[in-house]
C-alpha positions in Angstrom: -0.9 -22.1 -46.9 -3.6 -22.0 -44.1 -2.9 -22.2 -40.4 -3.9 -25.1 -38.2 -7.6 -25.5 -37.5 -6.8 -24.7 -33.9 -5.1 -21.4 -34.7 -7.8 -20.4 -37.1 -10.5 -21.1 -34.5 -8.6 -19.0 -32.0 -8.2 -16.1 -34.4 -11.9 -16.2 -35.2 -12.7 -15.0 -31.6 -13.1 -11.3 -31.2 -10.1 -9.8 -29.4 -12.0 -7.8 -26.8 -10.7 -4.4 -26.0 -7.5 -4.7 -28.0 -8.5 -2.0 -30.5 -8.5 0.6 -27.7 -5.2 -0.4 -26.2 -3.6 -0.3 -29.6 -5.1 3.1 -30.3 -3.6 4.4 -27.1 -0.2 3.2 -28.1 -0.3 5.3 -31.3 -0.5 8.6 -29.4 -0.1 8.3 -25.6 -0.6 11.3 -23.4 2.3 13.1 -21.8 1.8 16.3 -19.8 4.8 18.0 -21.5 5.8 16.1 -24.5 2.4 15.2 -25.8 -0.4 17.0 -23.9 -3.0 16.3 -26.7 -2.4 12.5 -26.7 -4.8 9.9 -25.6 -5.6 9.6 -21.9 -6.6 6.1 -20.9 -8.8 4.8 -18.2 -8.3 1.3 -19.5 -5.6 -0.8 -17.9 -5.7 -2.2 -14.4 -2.6 -0.5 -13.2 -1.9 1.4 -9.9 0.8 4.0 -9.8 0.2 5.2 -6.2 2.4 2.8 -4.2 5.5 3.1 -6.5 7.4 4.9 -3.7 6.7 1.9 -1.5 7.5 -1.0 -3.9 10.3 0.5 -6.0 13.0 0.2 -3.3 12.4 -3.6 -3.3 13.6 -3.7 -6.9 16.8 -2.0 -5.8 17.2 -4.6 -3.0 16.6 -7.4 -5.5 19.2 -6.0 -7.9 21.9 -5.9 -5.2 21.1 -9.3 -3.7 20.7 -11.3 -7.0 23.3 -14.0 -7.5 24.0 -13.9 -11.3 25.3 -17.5 -11.1 21.6 -18.5 -10.9 21.2 -17.6 -14.6 23.6 -20.4 -15.5 21.0 -23.0 -14.4 17.5 -24.0 -15.5 14.9 -23.2 -12.9 12.5 -25.8 -11.6 9.6 -25.8 -14.0 6.8 -25.3 -11.5 8.8 -22.7 -9.6 11.8 -23.0 -7.3 11.0 -24.6 -4.0 12.2 -21.5 -2.2 9.9 -19.3 -4.3 6.9 -21.6 -3.8 7.6 -21.5 -0.1 7.7 -17.7 0.0 4.4 -17.7 -1.9 2.6 -20.2 0.3 3.9 -18.4 3.5 2.3 -15.3 2.2 -1.0 -17.0 1.2 -1.3 -18.6 4.7 -0.7 -15.3 6.4 -2.4 -12.7 4.2 -4.7 -14.4 1.7 -6.3 -17.3 3.7 -5.2 -17.1 7.3 -6.0 -19.8 10.0 -6.7 -22.7 7.6 -7.0 -26.0 9.3 -5.0 -27.4 6.4 -2.5 -24.8 5.3 -1.5 -24.4 1.7 1.8 -26.1 1.1 4.3 -25.4 -1.6 3.7 -28.8 -3.4 0.1 -27.8 -4.0 0.9 -24.7 -6.1 2.4 -24.0 -9.5 3.9 -20.7 -10.4 2.9 -19.3 -13.8 3.6 -16.0 -15.6 0.5 -14.2 -14.4 -3.1 -14.9 -13.8 -3.8 -14.4 -17.6 -1.5 -17.4 -18.2 -3.3 -19.3 -15.4 -6.6 -18.8 -17.2 -5.1 -20.0 -20.5 -3.5 -23.1 -18.8 -6.7 -24.0 -17.0 -8.7 -23.7 -20.2 -6.5 -26.4 -21.7 -6.4 -28.6 -18.6 -10.0 -29.0 -17.5 -12.0 -28.3 -20.7 -12.4 -30.0 -24.0 -13.1 -27.9 -27.1 -16.5 -26.2 -27.1 -17.2 -26.9 -23.4 -18.5 -24.1 -21.3 -17.2 -21.9 -18.5 -19.9 -20.0 -16.6 -19.1 -16.5 -15.3 -21.0 -13.8 -13.6 -21.4 -10.5 -15.5 -20.6 -7.7 -15.8 -17.1 -9.2 -16.1 -13.5 -8.5 -17.1 -13.8 -8.2 -20.8 -10.8 -10.3 -21.7 -12.0 -13.6 -20.1 -13.5 -14.9 -23.3 -10.1 -14.5 -24.9 -8.0 -15.6 -21.9 -10.0 -18.9 -21.7 -11.0 -19.2 -25.3 -8.2 -18.2 -27.6 -6.3 -21.4 -27.1 -8.6 -23.5 -25.0 -11.3 -23.0 -27.7 -14.0 -23.0 -25.1 -17.2 -21.0 -24.7 -17.7 -18.4 -22.0 -21.3 -18.0 -21.0 -22.4 -15.3 -18.5 -25.1 -14.9 -15.9 -26.0 -11.3 -15.2 -26.0 -10.4 -11.5 -26.4 -6.6 -11.8 -30.0 -5.4 -11.5 -30.5 -1.8 -12.6 -33.8 -1.3 -10.9 -32.3 -1.9 -7.4 -28.7 -0.9 -8.4 -27.5 -4.0 -6.6 -25.4 -7.1 -7.4 -27.1 -10.4 -6.5 -25.9 -13.9 -6.7 -29.0 -16.0 -7.4 -29.0 -19.8 -7.5 -32.2 -19.8 -9.6 -30.4 -17.8 -12.4 -27.5 -20.2 -12.3 -29.8 -23.2 -12.5 -31.8 -21.6 -15.4 -28.6 -20.9 -17.3 -27.3 -24.5 -16.8 -30.6 -26.0 -18.0 -30.7 -23.6 -21.0 -27.2 -24.7 -22.1 -28.0 -28.4 -21.6 -31.0 -28.0 -23.9 -28.6 -26.7 -26.5 -26.4 -29.7 -26.1 -23.6 -27.8 -24.3 -21.5 -29.3 -21.6 -20.8 -26.9 -18.7 -17.5 -27.8 -17.0 -16.7 -25.0 -14.5 -17.8 -21.8 -12.9 -15.4 -18.8 -12.5 -15.9 -16.6 -9.5 -13.9 -13.3 -9.5 -13.7 -11.9 -6.0 -13.2 -9.0 -5.5 -14.9 -8.0 -8.7 -13.6 -6.4 -11.8 -15.2 -4.1 -13.3 -17.2 -2.6 -10.4 -14.9 -2.9 -7.4 -17.4 -4.7 -5.2 -17.0 -8.1 -3.6 -19.1 -11.1 -2.5 -19.4 -12.0 1.2 -19.3 -15.4 2.7 -23.1 -15.7 2.9 -23.3 -15.2 -0.9 -20.5 -17.5 -1.8 -21.5 -20.6 0.3 -24.7 -21.3 -1.7 -22.8 -20.9 -5.0 -20.1 -23.4 -3.9 -22.7 -25.9 -2.8 -24.7 -25.5 -6.0 -21.6 -25.9 -8.3 -19.6 -28.6 -6.4 -22.1 -30.6 -4.4 -25.2 -30.5 -6.7 -23.6 -30.4 -10.2 -20.0 -31.6 -9.6 -18.6 -28.6 -11.5 -15.1 -27.2 -11.0 -15.1 -23.8 -9.4 -12.2 -21.5 -10.2 -11.8 -18.6 -7.7 -9.8 -15.7 -9.0 -8.8 -13.6 -6.0 -6.1 -11.5 -7.5 -7.6 -8.4 -5.9 -8.0 -9.9 -2.4 -5.7 -7.5 -0.6 -7.1 -4.4 -2.2 -10.3 -4.3 -0.1 -10.5 -0.9 1.6 -14.1 -0.9 2.8 -16.4 -3.5 4.4 -19.6 -4.6 2.9 -22.8 -2.6 3.7 -23.7 -5.2 6.3 -20.4 -4.9 8.0 -18.9 -8.1 6.6 -15.3 -8.2 5.6 -13.7 -10.1 2.7 -13.2 -13.8 3.3 -11.3 -16.0 0.9 -13.0 -18.9 -0.7 -10.1 -21.0 0.6 -11.3 -20.4 4.1 -15.0 -21.1 3.2 -14.1 -24.4 1.6 -11.7 -25.2 4.5 -14.6 -24.9 7.0 -16.8 -27.4 5.0 -15.6 -31.0 5.3 -18.3 -32.2 2.8 -16.9 -30.0 0.0 -15.0 -31.9 -2.7 -11.7 -30.0 -2.7 -10.5 -31.6 -5.9 -13.1 -29.5 -7.6 -11.8 -26.2 -6.2 -9.1 -24.2 -8.0 -7.7 -20.9 -6.7 -5.6 -18.4 -8.7 -3.8 -15.4 -7.5 -0.9 -13.1 -8.6 1.3 -10.3 -7.5 0.5 -7.8 -10.2 -2.5 -6.0 -8.6 -1.5 -6.2 -4.9 2.1 -5.0 -5.4 1.5 -3.0 -8.6 3.9 -5.1 -10.6 2.0 -6.2 -13.7 5.2 -6.1 -15.7 6.7 -8.8 -13.4 4.2 -11.5 -14.7 3.9 -13.6 -11.6 0.9 -15.8 -10.8 -0.1 -18.9 -8.8 -2.5 -21.8 -9.3 -3.5 -23.7 -6.2 -5.4 -27.0 -6.3 -5.6 -30.2 -4.2 -6.3 -32.0 -7.4 -3.0 -33.7 -8.2 -4.0 -34.5 -11.8 -4.7 -30.8 -12.5 -1.4 -29.8 -10.9 0.6 -32.3 -12.8 -0.9 -31.3 -16.1 -0.2 -27.6 -15.4 3.3 -28.4 -14.1 4.2 -30.0 -17.4 2.9 -27.1 -19.3 5.1 -24.7 -17.4 8.0 -26.3 -19.2 7.0 -23.9 -22.0 6.1 -20.7 -20.1 7.2 -20.9 -16.5 8.5 -17.8 -14.6 12.1 -17.1 -15.1 14.7 -17.1 -12.4 15.0 -13.3 -12.2 11.3 -13.0 -11.7 11.4 -15.6 -9.0 14.2 -13.8 -7.2 12.1 -10.6 -7.1 9.1 -12.5 -5.8 11.1 -13.9 -2.9 12.6 -10.4 -2.3 9.1 -9.0 -1.9 7.3 -11.8 -0.1 10.0 -12.9 2.3 10.3 -9.4 3.8 7.7 -9.7 6.5 8.3 -6.2 7.9 7.8 -4.7 4.5 4.6 -6.7 3.9 3.1 -5.7 7.2 3.7 -2.0 6.4 2.9 -2.1 2.7 -0.5 -3.8 2.7 -2.3 -1.3 5.0 -0.5 1.6 3.3 -1.6 0.5 -0.1 -5.2 0.0 0.9 -5.1 3.6 2.3 -3.7 4.9 -1.0 -6.4 3.0 -2.9 -9.2 4.5 -0.8 -7.8 8.0 -1.2 -7.4 7.5 -5.0 -11.0 6.4 -5.2 -12.4 9.2 -3.1 -10.4 11.7 -5.0 -11.6 10.5 -8.4 -15.2 10.5 -7.4 -14.8 14.0 -6.0 -13.2 15.2 -9.2 -16.2 13.9 -11.2 -18.4 16.1 -9.0 -16.1 19.1 -9.1 -15.5 19.1 -12.8 -19.1 18.3 -13.9 -20.1 20.9 -16.4 -23.6 19.5 -17.0 -24.8 18.6 -13.4 -28.5 18.9 -14.5 -28.2 15.7 -16.5 -26.8 13.7 -13.6 -24.3 10.8 -13.5 -24.3 7.8 -11.2 -21.3 6.0 -9.7 -21.6 2.5 -8.2 -19.6 2.5 -5.0 -16.3 0.7 -5.1 -14.9 -1.1 -2.1 -11.8 -2.6 -3.6 -9.7 -3.1 -6.8 -8.8 -0.1 -9.1 -12.2 0.4 -10.7 -15.7 1.7 -10.5 -18.7 1.8 -12.9 -20.1 5.1 -13.9 -23.5 5.7 -15.6 -23.7 8.2 -18.5 -27.1 6.9 -19.5 -28.7 10.4 -19.1 -26.5 11.6 -22.0 -27.8 9.0 -24.5 -30.6 10.1 -26.9 -32.1 6.7 -26.3 -30.9 4.1 -23.7 -29.6 1.4 -26.1 -26.2 0.0 -27.0 -26.2 1.7 -30.4 -26.4 5.1 -28.7 -23.7 3.9 -26.2 -21.4 3.2 -29.2 -22.0 6.8 -30.5 -21.1 8.2 -27.1 -18.0 6.0 -27.1 -16.9 7.5 -30.4 -17.3 11.0 -28.9 -15.0 10.0 -26.1 -12.4 8.7 -28.6 -12.7 12.0 -30.5 -11.9 13.8 -27.3 -8.9 11.6 -26.8 -10.1 9.8 -23.7 -10.4 6.0 -23.7 -12.6 3.8 -21.5 -14.2 0.4 -21.8 -18.0 0.7 -22.4 -20.6 -1.4 -20.7 -21.3 -3.4 -23.8 -17.9 -5.1 -23.7 -18.3 -5.8 -20.0 -21.8 -7.4 -20.6 -23.7 -4.8 -18.6 -27.4 -5.4 -18.9 -28.1 -1.7 -19.4 -26.6 0.8 -21.9 -24.7 3.9 -20.8 -22.2 2.4 -18.3 -18.4 2.8 -18.6 -15.6 1.4 -16.4 -13.2 3.9 -14.8 -9.7 3.0 -13.7 -8.9 5.5 -10.9 -5.4 4.4 -10.0 -3.4 4.6 -13.2 -3.1 8.4 -13.5 -1.6 11.2 -11.4 -3.9 14.1 -10.4 -3.0 16.2 -13.4 -3.7 13.5 -15.9 -6.9 12.5 -14.0 -8.2 16.0 -14.1 -7.5 16.4 -17.8 -9.1 13.0 -18.6 -12.3 13.9 -16.6 -12.5 17.3 -18.4 -12.4 15.5 -21.7 -15.1 13.1 -20.6 -17.5 16.0 -19.8 -16.5 17.8 -23.1 -17.6 14.6 -24.9 -20.8 14.4 -22.9 -21.8 17.9 -23.7 -21.2 17.3 -27.4 -23.5 14.3 -27.2 -26.5 16.3 -26.0 
C-alpha cells in the first residue's frame, strides 16, 4: 500500500548531506579506540566552551523540581521560560529596542530546524517559493521542503573574481521576475545572518535595502535566522559591528512588522544542540497562533525548559560566558587556519581560505588540485577525501558558483583530531594531483 501523496512528495526530495553523516556513524574516529575511523568536519558543533556550560547542567539537575513532570507544559512554552528568553533577547540579541520583545510575541519550539519546518507549513502553500542567498546551509531545502512541500530558490551572492559577498537588489529583482515568468509564487525571503557556511555576516547598510525591497516593494515575508548572532568575534572590514534585523526594523516606522519573522535558538551560542531549543518571534498574531497550535505536537518538554531558564536567568554567568565564548571561537579559528598552513605538504599548489568573522565555519578553496575546475572533478576530489576517512561538505551541495570549495567546521574537534583530519586532507589532495 502506498504512502500519502504528501509523504511521497516529501520523500522525493533529495536529503542533502545525510549520506555523509550516516557514513560517519558507521565508523567514527576515536584517538585510542578507533584512530582509523572517519574524522568529520561536518556538523555545526562547538566543543570549546564545554568547561563553561557544563556546570550549568549540574545546577539544573540539582534545582529541578520533579513534580513538574506530573503536569503538561504550556504548549507555546511556560510563561517563565518565555520571560527568560525575551529578557535575554532584549539584552543580548536586540538591545535598546523602542518596543521590546515581550513573551507573548514568541513561541518556543524544539530548535531552529523545527522553526523552519513550522514556518514552511504556516506561511506557504505547496509549491510556493522561498528565496535564499547562496552559498547556503545545505539542509534548508529539506528543512523547509520535506513537509512544507515548497521550493527553495537561491540567489548567488559570492563572486569569485572579487572574492566578495554582495547583496544586490538587481539580482533579487531578476530572480523574482524569472520565477514569475515560470508561474511561481514567491512568498518569502530567508536571510541567515551571521552566515553559514562562510562565517561572514551582513552589515546594516546591506540589510536595509533588502528589507525595503522585500517588505515595502513586494510585500514578501522576511525570515531572519540569527542563530549565530552572539558568535561574532570580528567586526566587518569597514569597522561595522553586527546589528540585529530586529533593531533595523525597529528604527523604521514605515516597515510592516507583520511581514518580519525572527528565529533564534540556544544550540549554537551555548553549544547545546542536543537540548533542541528554539524561538520564533513575530508581531503577526495569525502566524503566532498557527505555530502555537502546532506546538501541541512538538513543543519543548518541561526538562528542556528548566535548563533554558537555568542558563538564561543567570545574568552573571551570561555576562561572563558570551565574551569568553567569542574569544574561544576566535582562537579556534586562528588555530585551524594556522594548522592548514603548518601541515600543508603541497604549498606550491596553494589553497585559499575566505576569512571567517563568526559562526563555526570557513570556506576553503582546493580548486588548484582539480584537473579541471568543474563539479565533476570536485566530486572526484570528494571521493578522495572519503577514501582518506575525512568528511566535509563540498561546495556543490552549498550552491557555490565555482567548483573546488569545501566547508570546514573548526570548532568540533580537539587539537589532536584537528591535526589528524588536516593531515588526511593533504594526503587526499596529493593523491588527486
